[in-house]
N, C-alpha and C positions, 0 to 999 in steps of 0.2 A: 556590481557594487558601486555606490557613489564614491568618488575620490575622497580620501580622508588622510590628512597629515598624521604622522605617528604621534605627534603631541596630542591631537584630538582623540586618537584611539586610546591613548593612555588616560586621558580625561574621562572618556566614556566608561572605561573598564576599571576605573580607580586603580590603575596600574602605574608603574614607574619605569621610565626608560633606563636601560643600562648604558654604560659608557660608550658602547659601540654604535648605539642607535642615533640617527640624525632626526631631531624633532620635526624638521621640515620635509623629510622624505615622505612621499605620498603613496599610500596603498590604493591601488586601483582595482584590485581583485584579480582572480577569485580568492576567497578565503578557503583554505584546504587543510585537511588533517592527514593527508598522505603526501610525503615529500616527493613522490613520483609524479604527482599531479600539479606541482608548482609551475607557474608561468611567470614571466617578468611582471612585476608589480603585485605579486601575491602577498598575502599574509599567511604564514604557516602556523596553525594552532597545534601546539605540542601536547597531545593527549596521551596519558599513560594508560595503556590497555592491558588486557590479560596476557598478551603475547609479545607486545613491543611497547616501548616508551618513546613517544615522539621527540622528547628532548634529545635523544641520542642521534637524531637526524637533523638537528638544527643547522649545523654547518653545511650539510649537504643541501638543505632546502634553500639557504641563502646563496649558495654557489649556483643553484639552478635559476636564481632570479627573484627569490622572495625578498621583499623589502625588509621584513623583520619576522621574528618569531614571537608568538603569544605564548608565554611560558610561565610555569609556576615555580621555577627554580632557576638559578643562574645557568646560562649557557654561553658558549664561546662564539657568539654571533649577535648581531643587532637584535634587541628583544624588548618587548613590553612585559615586565614581570607583574603578574597578577596573583591573587590568592588562589583562585580556582579558574582554570581555563574554560571549562564548560559553562560556568556562570558568566564568565567574561564574554563568551560567544553570544549568550542570550542578551546581555546588556548592549553589545554592539549591534545585534540584529534589531532590537527594539529601537535603538537610536536611528538606525537607517530608515525603518518604517515611518517613524515620526517625521522624517524629513521628506517623505513622499506622500503628501496629502491627497494626490490625485489617484493613488492606488486603491483599488477595491480588493479587500482580503476576503477570500472565500475559504471556509474551513469545512472539511469533510471528516466525519467519524462514523463508527459503527463496528460491530463485531466481525462482519464479513463485507467484502466488496469495496473497501475504501480505495484501494489502489486503482481498480478498474474504473470506479466512478470519477476519481481524480483525473485519470488519463482521458476519459471521455469528455469531461468538463473542460480540461485544458484545450482540447481540440476545438471545442465550441467557443471558448473565450478568445482563442487566437483569431477567430473570424472577426472579432470586434476590435482587438488591440493587442499589443505586445504582452505576453503572458509568461510568468515564471511559475514553474511547478516542479516538485521533486522528481528525481529519477527513481524508479522503483518505489520502495517503501521507506524513504528517508523521513520518518514521522515521529522521531523521539527527541529527547533533549539535546542531542547533537545534530542529527540530520535536519531537524526543523529550523534552527537558526542558520545553518549552513545554506539551506534553500533560500531563506529570507534575504540573506546577504548577497544573493545573486541579482536582486532587484536594483534598478537604477532609475534615473529620471525618465526614461522612456517607458517604463513598465506601467501598464494599465491594470493588470490583474495578477494577484498572487493567489494561486490555487494550492492550498495546503492540506495535507493529510495529517490528522491528529490521532495518535494512538495513546492508549492508557494501560499502564501496568498496575495502577492503583488509583483510588480516589484522590483527587487533587492534581493529577498529572496533566489532564487536559486544561484545567484552569491555569496551570503554570504556562503551558504552551500558548494559550490565548493572550496572556499578558505580553508575550514577546511580539506577537503580530495580532492586534485586536481585530477580530473578524467583523465584517458588516453583514455577511451572509453565512449562515451555518446550516450544514446538512447532516442529519442523523439518519443513517440507513436502517439500522436494526439493533436489537439487543439479543445476542446469542449466548452460547455456552463457552465461547473461546476464552481461555484464561480464567474459567470459573473457579479453578482451584486457588488462584491468587486472590480473587475478589471475595470468594465465599458464597456467592449466589447471584442470580440475575438481577435482583433488586440493587445490589451494590454496583453491578456493571451499569445498570440504567442510571444510577446516581452519577457515576463517573462520566458516562457519555453525555448526560444532560448538562454537564458543565459548559459545553460548547454553546448551547442556546442561552444559558444564563449570562454568558459574556457578551451577548449581542446588544447593541444600542437600541433605543426606542425607534429609530428610523431604519433599523436593520430588518432582515427577513430570516425567519426560521423555516427551513425546508424539511418537512417531516414526513415519514413513511406512514400513510394512513392504514396500512395493513398490519402494523406491529403494535400491539396494545401497550407495550412498555414505552415505545416512542410517542404514541398518541398522548400519553400522560405528560410528556414534556411540554406540551403547549401551555400548561399552566406555570411553567418555570421561566418564562421569558417575557421581556418587555417588548420584544420585537413583534412585527406582524408575522402570522403563521400562514404558510401555504402547504398544501398536501400533495403528495404524489403516491402512486401505487396502482393496484389493480381494482381497488374498491370503487364502487360507483360514485361515492362522495369525493374521491380524490380529484383535485383541480387539474392535475396533469396525470393522465392515466393511459393504460394500454387496453385496447379492445381487439378482438379477433386474432388472438395469438395462435401461431402455428410454429412447428419445428420442422426443418428440412432434414434430409438424410445425414447431414453433417452436424446435427444438433444445433443449428443456428436459428434463432428466433426471428419471426416476422410478426409485426403487429401494426395496428393503427394507433398513432400517437394523437390523443385527444386533448385539446386545450380549450379554454373559454373562447378563443377567437378562431377556432377551426381545427381541422385534423389533417394528417398527412401520413402516408405509409412509410414504415421503417423496416428495413431488412438488415439485421445485424450481421456483421462478419465475425463476431465473437461467438464462442461455442457455449451452449448451455442455456436452458430457460432461466436460470438464476441470474443471467446478465440483464434481463428485462428491468427489474427494479433499479439496478445501477444506471441503466440508460434513462429511465424515467426521472431519477434524481438529478442527473446532469441536465436533462431537458428542462426540468422545473427551474433550475438556476438560470439557464440560458433564456428562458421565457421571461423571468423577472428582469433580466438585463436588457430586454427589448429585442432579442433575436426573433425573427419571424418563424412560425412553426414549420414552414416548408424548408427553410435553411437549417433548422434544428434537425429535422428528419433526414435531410441530405447528409449532414455531417455525421450523424449517428450511423447512417448506412454505409459510409465510406471508412469509418474508423477501424484501424487495425490495432492489434495489441501493441502497447508501448513498453510494457514491463514483462520481464521473463518469468517463465515457469508458473504461469497462472492460466490454466486451460490452454496451453500452447499446443496446437495441433500440427503435426508434421507427418507427411507421407514419405515412406521409402520408395525407391524405384520399383520394388516388387509389390507395392500396394499395401504393405504393413503400415498401419496408422498408429502413431504414438501420441497419446494425450498426456502431456507433461503438466501436472497440477501439483508439483512438488514443493511449492513455496511455503505452504502452510496446510494445516489440517485442523478442523474443528468439527463437531457433530453436524452442523448445518452445511458446511462446505463438503463434507463427505457424502451426505445425501445428494447434494447437487451434482457432484462429480460422477457418482454412479448412475444418476438419472441421465446425464449426458452420455455416459458410456453405453447405456441401453439404447439411446436414440441413434448414436453413431454406429453401434455394433449390430444393428438389426440385420439378421441373415448372415452374420460373420462370426467367426470364432473370437471370443473375448477373453482377455487375460487382464490381471491386475497385479501390480507390485505395490505393497503398502507397508507402512510402519505405524506404530502406535502413536495416537495423539498424546500430547503432554499438557501440563499445567491445568489439569482437570480436578486436582485435589482428591477428596474422598470419592467423588463420582467417577474417577478415572477408569477403574476396572469395569464398572457397569457400562459406561459409554463406549469403551473400547470393545467390549463384548458385543454391544449393539453394532459397532463398526463391522465386526466379523460377520454378524448376521446379515447386514445390508449387503456386504460383498458376496456372501455365500448365496444370497437370493437373487443375484444379478445374472444368472445363467453363464457363469464363467467356465471356460475350459480348464483354467487353473488359477489359483490365488497363491501368490508368493508373499510371505510375510517376513520382514527383515527386522533383526535386532534381538537383543536379549530381554526386552520387555514385551515380547509378543504374546505372552500367555493369555491375556484376556481376549485378544482377537482370535487366537486359535481355539479358545473355548466357544466362541460364537460361530466359528467356521472350522469344524473338526477335520475336514478333508484338506485343509490348506497345507502348503509346503513351507516349512520354516527354514530360513537360512540365516547365517550369522551377520552378514554384511552386504554392502551393495555390490561388491565384486562377485560374490556367490550368487546374488540375485540375478545379475546380468548374465552369468553363465547358465543358470537354470532356465532363464527365459529364452536365451538364444537356442538352447537345445530343443525347444518346443515350438517356436514360431514357424509359421508357414506363410507364403505369400497371401495377402488379403486379410490377415488377422488384424485385430485392433487391441491396443494395450493402454491401460490407464496406469499412470504412476502417481501415487497419492500418499503424502505423508508430511510430517512437520519439517520445518526448515532444517532443524538440527540433524535430521536423519540423512540428509544429503542425497535423497533419491534422484535428484536431477542427474546424477552420474549414471544411473541405470538407463535413463532415457537417452543420454548422450551415447552410451555404449551401444544401445540398440540401433541408433541412427548413425553410428560410426563417427561421432564427433567429440568435441570437447565441451564439457559443461561449464567451464569457468566463465 
């Protein structure tokens, strides 16, 4: 973060300093919402959550080195009192970006693959200059400004992941950090119950390209009809990525190895180069192409792009995270989220990795699908049942539709029971897919199988 005196923080956030705050004290960062993450020079944002209220930790944060607390009510510590802490974070982040004119902001959105694409792209931009990107999926109204506030005078690239829970959300995030390059990966059925249909999801995702300036670039998926239509919603120049022949940045000669890792020829207008991904699943190819398209626009040579994509390791947890036990059991931990498209991709990867091996899956029902939830979860069951599994273990009290699609599945109440059931069946050399929504906590099953801690 760029250094800011508390008086300036108060001015930006329309806040008021309390009697304990020194107007000349300088916040040098980081800005944090967890008092345990405080460092000397931090600003502690006291957010009231469902389980804890940050205001209760104000004194603890300042004792650990925080210059002050960003608070919405009086606290017994140096503080900037604001009307709304989350809104104040947004104002602060927007002010920081405005003071960094040499920063190129890249926004990534889509129903699936945002985090993987963001991670790959950050690896590519790091080859050009200092880059700030979120850890994991810090992509909402809290995580987004917290990421932006990590930028300073040395930062060349801000690679940001933008999520939407409803129409207008992405537009709000783009006002915090106006993007010059916007990437739209796809329009799927994730959160369709919240939005009410793919058309509404497309409207929300397209807010990213609408926010681009005339000298910006919209990087769009040529293979997704909903994304293709977004070309008419932007003033920016449009470039295409995908498997289609008309895509400017495309993949040819795709193959999958025995570990489900894709190899392909990366084709660009100025030449081609071979890519051998270390990420698992054919569905990683479009993510890699999207990242490559941005890097190409930024002037990185195609050989360097291919080299970086081929060396990239997963940066974010529980997304097609593949680990082998000493006895040869392979665990595919894809427990961070679940949508119809990601379910199909995960089971396709399981088939590739499980060729000639006994295959197991532990799953939980997808959520936020609205009226289509029962039908889509029943299809989830059919996909799993048709994957040649030795056993399918379904977790949770909302498992009915999956069980209807997979009548032979084993139903258990919770992750502990799932781990016990799986352990009783596994033998050396087996492969296990763990797939479900974040709220189901299935990463604990993967950790139990591997004998580790999922935290």
